[in-house]
N, C-alpha and C positions, 0 to 999 in steps of 0.2 A: 651350374647345378646347388642345391642350397645349404646350406648348412645342415638342414634336419634332413636334407635328402641323401646326405650321405651316410649320412648316424643309421639311419632304417636302411641303407642298402647294406652298410657293414655290418648293422645284428643279423640280419637277416643271412647274409652268405654267412654266417657266424653258425650260423641256427641250421642253415642245411650242409654244412658241413662238419658240423659236429653230429645233426640226427642221420646223417651216415655213413660215420664211422661208427658210433652205435648198431648200425644197423636195423635202424626203425622205418618203417613206412614213414609216408609224409602224410598220409590218412592216420594210419596205426597213431600217432601225434597227434593230431589234430582231435582224433576220436578221445584221445585221453585225456584232452585240454578243454572241450566242448566248443569245440568250434569246426567249421566244415572243413574237408580238406584246399576248397575254393581259397578259404583265408589264410589257411596254412600256406599255401602255393604262396598269394598277395604278400605272406610276411616275409616269406624265403625270398623273397625278388626285391623288398623293401618298397614295395608298393605299397603298403596297407600298413596302418599304426593303431596297435587292438589295444585293448584294455591295458591298463596296466598290472593288472592282477594277473591279467590270464599271460604274459610278455612274461613278468616272473615265476609264474609259473614254469614254466616256457625252458627259462634258464636255470631254473634248482632240477628241473630232471633232464637236462643236458650237461648241469656242473658247468654251467660258463658265468666268467667272473665278470666283475667288471674292467679287472684289468686285460684279461679275455677282450672283452667290449672297447674298450680304450685303443688296445692295439690293432684290433683292428680297422677300427675309425681311422687310423693314423696313416695304415696303408692305402687304403681305400680313396684319401684326400692325396696320397705323393700319388698313385694310377690316377684320377682322375685331373690333375695340375699336369701332369707329362701330356695328357688327351687334348686340354686344351691349348698347350703351346703352341 
């Protein structure tokens, strides 16, 4: 898996977990961010890189820091490395 794929997957996992913790629906968050539910789903799956402005809005809404993102990327890298051994 490419580095950028791992990063998108990690960010998507973090967004999904935080959204669920905040009891926000995928559709509700997507609407608030001005994107479709399908796009939000692809973002959460790490299969879509949305605009930087939209991503920053999502991260701000969910109170996700750069430290949170870095930590999750390292966790996903570790899991990916174990799976490929």
